[in-house]
C-alpha positions as CSV (number, residue, x, y, z in Angstrom):
1,X,157.0,191.8,88.4
2,X,154.1,194.0,89.7
3,X,154.6,194.6,93.4
4,X,152.1,196.0,95.7
5,X,151.9,199.8,94.9
6,X,152.0,202.5,97.5
7,X,149.9,205.4,96.2
8,X,149.7,208.9,97.4
9,X,146.6,210.2,99.2
10,X,145.5,212.1,96.2
11,X,145.7,209.0,94.0
12,X,143.7,207.0,96.6
13,X,140.9,209.6,96.4
14,X,141.0,209.2,92.6
15,X,140.9,205.5,93.0
16,X,137.9,205.6,95.2
17,X,136.1,207.9,92.7
18,X,137.1,205.8,89.7
19,X,135.7,202.5,91.4
20,X,132.4,204.3,92.3
21,X,132.0,205.4,88.6
22,X,133.2,202.3,86.9
23,X,132.2,199.3,89.0
24,X,129.7,200.9,89.3
25,X,128.8,201.2,92.9
26,X,127.3,203.9,95.1
27,X,129.7,205.6,97.5
28,X,127.7,204.6,100.5
29,X,127.8,201.0,99.5
30,X,131.5,201.2,99.0
31,X,131.8,202.6,102.5
32,X,129.7,199.8,103.7
33,X,132.0,197.2,102.1
34,X,135.0,198.8,103.6
35,X,133.4,198.9,107.1
36,X,132.4,195.2,106.8
37,X,136.0,194.2,106.1
38,X,137.1,196.1,109.2
39,X,134.3,194.6,111.3
40,X,135.2,191.1,110.2
41,X,138.8,191.6,111.2
42,X,137.8,193.1,114.6
43,X,135.4,190.4,115.6
44,X,138.2,187.8,114.9
45,X,140.7,189.6,116.9
46,X,138.8,190.9,119.9
47,X,136.7,189.2,122.6
48,X,133.0,189.4,122.4
49,X,132.8,190.6,126.0
50,X,134.9,193.7,125.2
51,X,133.6,197.2,125.4
52,X,133.9,199.1,122.1
53,X,134.4,202.9,122.1
54,X,134.0,204.1,118.5
55,X,135.3,207.6,118.1
56,X,134.0,209.1,114.8
57,X,134.6,212.4,113.0
58,X,132.4,214.0,110.4
59,X,134.1,212.8,107.2
60,X,134.2,209.5,105.3
61,X,136.6,208.1,107.8
62,X,134.0,208.8,110.5
63,X,131.3,207.3,108.3
64,X,133.4,204.1,108.2
65,X,133.5,204.1,112.0
66,X,129.7,204.6,112.2
67,X,129.0,201.6,110.0
68,X,131.5,199.5,112.0
69,X,129.7,200.6,115.2
70,X,126.3,199.4,113.8
71,X,127.8,196.1,112.7
72,X,129.4,195.4,116.0
73,X,126.2,196.3,117.9
74,X,124.0,194.0,115.8
75,X,126.6,191.3,116.5
76,X,125.7,191.7,120.2
77,X,128.8,193.6,121.3
78,X,128.9,196.3,123.9
79,X,129.2,199.5,121.8
80,X,129.3,203.2,122.4
81,X,129.8,205.9,119.8
82,X,131.4,209.2,120.4
83,X,130.5,211.5,117.5
84,X,132.9,214.5,117.3
85,X,131.3,217.8,115.9
86,X,134.5,219.3,114.6
87,X,133.1,220.8,111.4
88,X,130.0,222.7,110.3
89,X,128.8,219.9,108.1
90,X,129.3,216.1,107.8
91,X,130.1,214.4,104.5
92,X,126.9,213.0,102.8
93,X,127.8,209.3,103.5
94,X,128.8,210.1,107.0
95,X,125.4,211.8,107.5
96,X,123.6,208.7,106.1
97,X,125.3,206.4,108.4
98,X,124.7,208.7,111.4
99,X,121.0,208.6,110.7
100,X,121.1,204.8,110.6
101,X,122.7,204.4,114.0
102,X,120.5,207.2,115.5
103,X,117.5,205.0,114.9
104,X,118.9,201.8,116.5
105,X,117.4,201.2,119.9
106,X,119.8,200.8,122.7
107,X,122.9,201.9,120.7
108,X,124.4,204.7,122.8
109,X,125.6,207.7,120.7
110,X,127.2,210.6,122.5
111,X,127.7,213.8,120.6
112,X,130.7,215.8,121.5
113,X,131.0,219.6,120.9
114,X,133.7,222.0,121.7
115,X,132.9,222.7,125.3
116,X,131.6,219.2,126.3
117,X,133.3,217.1,129.0
118,X,135.8,214.4,128.4
119,X,135.0,211.1,126.8
120,X,134.9,208.1,129.0
121,X,137.4,205.3,128.2
122,X,138.1,202.6,130.8
123,X,141.0,200.2,131.0
124,X,140.7,197.4,128.5
125,X,138.2,199.2,126.3
126,X,138.7,198.6,122.5
127,X,138.8,202.1,120.9
128,X,138.0,202.3,117.3
129,X,139.7,205.5,115.9
130,X,137.6,206.8,113.0
131,X,138.2,210.5,113.5
132,X,140.2,211.6,110.4
133,X,141.3,209.7,107.3
134,X,144.3,209.8,104.9
135,X,143.2,213.0,103.2
136,X,144.3,215.2,106.1
137,X,145.9,218.4,104.7
138,X,146.5,220.5,107.9
139,X,147.4,219.9,111.5
140,X,144.8,219.0,114.0
141,X,143.8,221.5,116.7
142,X,141.1,222.4,119.1
143,X,138.4,219.8,119.7
144,X,140.1,217.1,117.6
145,X,143.5,217.5,119.4
146,X,141.7,217.4,122.7
147,X,140.0,214.2,121.9
148,X,143.2,212.6,120.4
149,X,145.0,213.5,123.5
150,X,142.3,211.7,125.7
151,X,142.5,208.6,123.5
152,X,146.2,208.4,123.7
153,X,146.3,208.9,127.5
154,X,143.5,206.2,128.1
155,X,144.3,202.6,128.9
156,X,142.4,201.3,126.0
157,X,143.5,199.2,123.0
158,X,143.4,201.5,119.9
159,X,142.6,200.4,116.4
160,X,142.7,203.0,113.8
161,X,140.8,202.8,110.6
162,X,142.9,203.4,107.4
163,X,145.4,205.6,109.1
164,X,145.9,207.0,112.6
165,X,144.0,210.2,112.9
166,X,146.2,213.3,112.7
167,X,148.9,211.4,110.7
168,X,149.8,212.7,107.2
169,X,150.0,209.9,104.6
170,X,152.7,211.5,102.4
171,X,154.7,214.2,104.3
172,X,156.7,214.3,107.5
173,X,155.2,214.7,110.9
174,X,158.0,216.9,112.1
175,X,156.7,219.8,109.9
176,X,153.6,219.9,112.0
177,X,152.9,222.6,114.7
178,X,150.8,222.1,117.8
179,X,149.3,218.9,116.4
180,X,148.2,215.6,118.0
181,X,148.3,212.2,116.4
182,X,146.7,209.0,117.5
183,X,149.1,206.3,118.7
184,X,147.4,203.3,117.5
185,X,148.2,199.7,118.7
186,X,146.8,198.5,115.3
187,X,146.0,200.2,112.0
188,X,143.6,198.6,109.5
189,X,144.3,200.3,106.3
190,X,142.1,200.1,103.3
191,X,143.2,198.5,99.9
192,X,146.8,199.8,99.9
193,X,149.4,200.8,102.5
194,X,150.3,204.4,103.0
195,X,154.0,205.7,102.6
196,X,153.7,207.0,106.1
197,X,153.8,203.4,107.4
198,X,157.4,202.9,106.2
199,X,158.8,205.9,108.0
200,X,160.7,205.1,111.2
201,X,159.5,208.2,113.1
202,X,155.9,207.1,112.5
203,X,156.2,203.7,114.2
204,X,154.9,205.1,117.5
205,X,151.7,206.1,115.7
206,X,150.9,203.3,113.3
207,X,151.7,200.3,115.5
208,X,151.1,197.0,113.8
209,X,149.1,197.3,110.5
210,X,147.2,195.2,108.2
211,X,145.9,196.0,104.6
212,X,142.3,195.0,104.0
213,X,141.1,194.4,100.4
214,X,138.0,196.4,99.9
215,X,137.7,195.7,96.1
216,X,138.9,199.0,94.6
217,X,139.4,199.0,91.0
218,X,142.4,196.8,89.8
219,X,142.8,198.3,86.5
220,X,143.3,201.8,88.0
221,X,145.8,200.5,90.5
222,X,147.8,198.8,87.7
223,X,148.0,201.9,85.6
224,X,148.6,204.3,88.5
225,X,152.0,206.0,88.6
226,X,154.0,205.7,91.7
227,X,157.7,205.5,92.8
228,X,157.1,203.3,95.9
229,X,156.2,199.6,96.1
230,X,155.9,197.0,98.8
231,X,157.5,193.5,98.2
232,X,155.3,190.5,98.6
233,X,156.0,186.8,98.7
234,X,153.9,186.3,95.6
235,X,156.2,188.5,93.5
236,X,159.4,187.1,95.1
237,X,158.1,183.6,94.3
238,X,157.8,184.6,90.6
239,X,161.5,185.5,90.6
240,X,162.7,182.2,92.1
241,X,164.4,179.8,89.7
242,X,164.0,176.1,90.4
243,X,167.0,173.9,89.6
244,X,167.0,171.7,86.6
245,X,167.9,168.1,86.9
246,X,171.2,168.2,84.8
247,X,172.5,171.3,86.5
248,X,176.1,171.3,87.8
249,X,178.3,173.6,89.9
250,X,179.4,175.5,86.8
251,X,175.7,176.3,86.0
252,X,175.5,178.4,89.1
253,X,178.7,180.5,88.6
254,X,181.7,181.4,90.5
255,X,181.6,184.4,92.9
256,X,184.4,186.3,94.6
257,X,184.2,188.0,98.1
258,X,187.0,190.3,99.0
259,X,187.0,190.7,102.8
260,X,188.7,190.5,106.2
261,X,191.5,192.2,107.9
262,X,193.3,192.0,111.3
263,X,190.6,191.1,113.8
264,X,187.8,191.1,111.2
265,X,188.0,187.6,109.7
266,X,184.4,186.9,110.9
267,X,182.8,189.4,108.5
268,X,184.4,187.6,105.5
269,X,183.4,184.2,106.9
270,X,179.7,185.3,107.3
271,X,179.5,186.8,103.9
272,X,181.1,183.7,102.3
273,X,178.9,181.2,104.1
274,X,175.7,183.1,103.1
275,X,176.8,183.3,99.6
276,X,177.3,179.6,99.4
277,X,173.9,179.1,101.1
278,X,172.3,181.3,98.4
279,X,172.9,179.1,95.5
280,X,176.4,180.0,94.2
281,X,178.2,177.0,92.5
282,X,181.6,178.2,93.8
283,X,182.8,180.9,96.0
284,X,186.3,182.2,96.3
285,X,187.2,184.6,99.1
286,X,190.2,186.9,98.9
287,X,191.7,187.4,102.3
288,X,194.9,188.6,104.1
289,X,197.1,185.8,105.5
290,X,195.8,186.5,109.0
291,X,192.4,185.0,108.0
292,X,193.6,181.7,106.4
293,X,193.1,179.4,109.4
294,X,189.7,180.9,110.3
295,X,188.4,180.5,106.8
296,X,189.8,177.0,106.3
297,X,188.3,175.7,109.6
298,X,184.8,177.3,109.1
299,X,184.1,177.1,105.5
300,X,185.7,174.1,103.9
301,X,183.5,174.6,100.8
302,X,185.2,178.0,100.0
303,X,188.1,178.4,97.7
304,X,190.8,180.8,99.0
305,X,192.8,183.5,97.4
306,X,195.6,184.8,99.7
307,X,196.8,188.4,99.7
308,X,200.5,189.2,100.1
309,X,199.7,191.1,103.3
310,X,199.5,189.5,106.6
311,X,196.8,191.8,107.9
312,X,195.2,193.9,105.1
313,X,193.8,193.6,101.5
314,X,196.5,195.0,99.3
315,X,196.1,193.6,96.0
316,X,193.4,192.6,93.5
317,X,193.2,189.0,92.3
318,X,192.5,188.1,88.7
319,X,188.9,188.9,88.2
320,X,188.3,186.9,84.9
321,X,186.9,183.7,86.5
322,X,184.1,185.4,88.4
323,X,180.4,186.0,87.7
324,X,179.9,188.4,90.6
325,X,182.1,190.2,93.1
326,X,181.6,191.6,96.6
327,X,184.0,193.8,98.5
328,X,183.8,195.3,101.9
329,X,183.0,192.9,104.9
330,X,185.8,193.5,107.4
331,X,188.3,195.0,105.0
332,X,189.3,198.1,107.1
333,X,190.4,201.4,105.8
334,X,194.1,200.9,105.0
335,X,195.5,203.1,102.3
336,X,196.4,200.0,100.1
337,X,192.9,198.6,100.6
338,X,191.5,201.8,99.3
339,X,193.6,201.4,96.1
340,X,192.2,197.9,95.7
341,X,188.7,199.3,95.8
342,X,189.5,202.0,93.2
343,X,191.0,199.3,91.0
344,X,188.0,197.0,91.2
345,X,185.7,199.9,90.3
346,X,187.8,200.4,87.2
347,X,188.2,196.8,86.2
348,X,185.0,194.9,87.2
349,X,183.0,193.7,84.3
350,X,180.5,191.6,86.3
351,X,177.9,192.6,89.0
352,X,179.6,194.3,91.9
353,X,178.4,194.5,95.6
354,X,180.0,197.0,97.9
355,X,179.4,196.9,101.6
356,X,180.7,198.0,105.0
357,X,184.3,199.4,104.8
358,X,184.0,199.5,101.1
359,X,181.2,202.1,101.6
360,X,183.3,204.0,104.1
361,X,186.1,204.2,101.6
362,X,183.7,205.4,99.0
363,X,182.5,208.1,101.4
364,X,186.0,209.4,101.7
365,X,186.6,209.3,98.0
366,X,183.2,210.6,96.7
367,X,184.7,211.3,93.1
368,X,184.8,207.6,92.6
369,X,181.0,207.4,92.7
370,X,180.8,208.6,89.1
371,X,183.0,205.7,88.0
372,X,180.9,203.0,89.6
373,X,179.9,200.3,87.0
374,X,176.1,200.7,86.2
375,X,174.0,198.5,88.3
376,X,176.5,198.2,91.1
377,X,174.9,197.3,94.4
378,X,175.6,199.3,97.6
379,X,174.2,198.0,100.9
380,X,174.5,200.7,103.4
381,X,172.8,201.2,106.8
382,X,171.5,204.7,107.6
383,X,174.8,206.1,109.0
384,X,176.8,204.8,106.1
385,X,174.3,206.2,103.6
386,X,174.5,209.6,105.3
387,X,178.2,209.5,104.9
388,X,177.8,208.7,101.3
389,X,175.2,211.4,100.7
390,X,174.1,213.9,103.3
391,X,172.2,213.9,106.7
392,X,168.4,214.1,106.3
393,X,166.1,215.8,108.7
394,X,163.5,213.0,108.4
395,X,163.0,209.7,106.5
396,X,160.8,211.2,103.9
397,X,163.6,213.4,102.8
398,X,166.0,210.5,103.1
399,X,163.9,208.5,100.7
400,X,164.1,211.4,98.2
401,X,167.8,211.4,98.6
402,X,167.9,207.6,98.1
403,X,165.9,208.0,94.8
404,X,168.1,210.8,93.6
405,X,171.3,209.0,94.4
406,X,170.3,205.8,92.7
407,X,169.2,207.6,89.6
408,X,172.3,209.8,89.4
409,X,174.8,207.0,89.7
410,X,172.7,204.2,88.1
411,X,173.1,202.0,91.1
412,X,171.0,199.8,93.4
413,X,171.1,201.0,97.0
414,X,169.9,198.6,99.7
415,X,169.2,200.9,102.6
416,X,169.1,198.6,105.5
417,X,166.7,198.8,108.4
418,X,163.1,198.0,109.3
419,X,161.3,197.8,105.9
420,X,164.7,197.9,104.1
421,X,164.4,200.2,101.1
422,X,165.8,199.2,97.8
423,X,166.5,202.3,95.5
424,X,166.7,201.4,91.8
425,X,168.4,203.3,88.9
426,X,165.0,204.2,87.5
427,X,164.0,206.0,90.7
428,X,161.7,203.3,92.0
429,X,161.9,202.3,95.8
430,X,160.8,198.9,97.0
431,X,160.2,198.2,100.8
432,X,160.8,194.8,102.2
433,X,158.3,193.5,104.8
434,X,160.3,190.6,106.2
435,X,162.7,190.8,109.1
436,X,162.5,191.8,112.8
437,X,164.6,193.7,115.5
438,X,166.4,190.4,116.4
439,X,168.5,191.0,113.2
440,X,169.9,194.2,114.7
441,X,173.1,192.4,115.6
442,X,176.7,192.6,114.3
443,X,177.2,190.7,111.1
444,X,173.6,190.7,109.7
445,X,174.8,193.1,107.0
446,X,177.7,190.8,106.0
447,X,175.1,187.9,105.7
448,X,172.9,190.1,103.4
449,X,175.9,191.0,101.2
450,X,176.7,187.3,100.9
451,X,173.0,186.4,100.0
452,X,173.0,189.0,97.2
453,X,176.3,188.0,96.0
454,X,175.3,184.3,95.9
455,X,172.2,185.2,93.9
456,X,174.1,187.2,91.4
457,X,176.7,184.5,91.1
458,X,174.0,181.9,90.3
459,X,172.6,184.0,87.5
460,X,169.8,186.3,88.8
461,X,169.5,189.7,87.4
462,X,170.8,192.6,89.6
463,X,167.4,194.0,90.5
464,X,166.0,190.5,91.1
465,X,168.9,189.6,93.3
466,X,168.5,192.7,95.4
467,X,164.8,192.2,95.9
468,X,164.9,188.5,96.4
469,X,168.0,188.7,98.7
470,X,166.5,191.2,101.0
471,X,163.4,189.3,101.3
472,X,165.1,186.0,101.9
473,X,167.4,187.7,104.5
474,X,164.4,189.0,106.4
475,X,162.5,185.8,106.1
476,X,165.3,183.7,107.4
477,X,165.5,186.2,110.3
478,X,161.9,185.8,111.1
479,X,162.1,182.0,111.0
480,X,165.2,182.2,113.3
481,X,163.4,184.5,115.7
482,X,160.4,182.3,115.9
483,X,162.4,179.5,117.2
484,X,165.3,181.3,119.0
485,X,163.6,184.5,120.2
486,X,164.7,188.0,118.9
487,X,167.1,188.8,121.8
488,X,169.1,185.6,121.5
489,X,169.6,185.8,117.6
490,X,173.1,186.1,116.2
491,X,173.9,186.9,112.5
492,X,174.9,183.3,111.6
493,X,171.4,182.1,112.7
494,X,170.1,184.0,109.7
495,X,172.4,181.9,107.4
496,X,171.3,178.7,109.2
497,X,167.6,179.5,108.4
498,X,168.2,180.5,104.8
499,X,167.3,177.0,103.5
500,X,163.9,177.2,105.2
501,X,163.4,180.7,103.7
502,X,164.1,179.2,100.2
503,X,161.7,176.4,101.0
504,X,159.0,179.1,101.3
505,X,159.5,180.0,97.7
506,X,159.2,176.5,96.3
């Protein structure tokens, strides 16, 4: 599977240069192609009566903006260009595009120098931010910071080209000093997304974003080395296994979920339901006696293994019948339950998923991490992950901790959140684009645990079950939100829409 690569800004520059040399194409023509893709998106998404304020710097990002301005003006749009003189010299292609628009009658170009008055932006204006690109290597200051501040304080709708001006592509914004960053409503990024787009603290800058294919060299992208990838429906569909006519329940395995404790039967129920909805032939759930009635009444399809304890998980059932095992949803932190987790780590010979209180137990017994079976799946949210590892100053650092942890212990870590990140034993990280804030509700994680367990039970490889499970979980959440609204969603709605999510892969 070759998912969408996320390349560093340095590799993006090399990709541009390689395309220019090997297509071959002149750099000014590649800029024209990129600008046209942006222009085509803009005219589809904005009203022809809008006023367009194109704010351009002196580099190649500004050159893109100048070309977009020319195309919009020739389309009959109301266009005004602000050209920011923040450097002694423009890039060659920027200068060529500046000369082109300077000779167009009626196209207003206002050149802005250090001591010039403020730019004029009115409510409802469409602002095209083409000041600085992804190659930024130092904080903004002076004239550029002043312009960025004015744009952010305006009532216009801001569209950034490639990346919001002032935002670093590959390093944290919180290491900046006295800098200003455009807060875009929409970002049109060229060819490939930037790692910065998957960082929670950057959401206020990036806004919504779309990747535009500008025809950069596919061979270079294929061979480029990176640790970061974006999942796409195309690749997930390649993982999907259609059922054969003569399949039977034994074909799709028997999974075990160990969950529940006093007051927490619901977690075990949600994990079991979603495991059954994810293709497992059989699912057994090992529960304390307290949970029997709840499980029987809500999931008649599940087989039940009953613990000796009324309220806690205190023993491990025979593991030999099972093709995959999950432990954690609602199990609590009882001393006997902790012993059960230790025992399962020692005895499990099939794929193992650990979630919720299972992760909290691991956090209090970190020496057990070294004994996790290879390819174990851990599904923490950020706080659970920090308890397992350490607190990070920013999400860039957290991603490095994720990579190091997954490599060290040879496990898959599903770090839940917006753009859930799946850390793999080889140090690769996959971001998932499906899902929405409506899924930020109690039980969503239990549903994800069940989905991954169901896929593992039915025969998917561990990596494929993680990637496909996260994608399906998010897609089901998106389908639920589209009909129910985000605020009204509950976790079991995700399970209800799993079938429709699977249909998207058929």
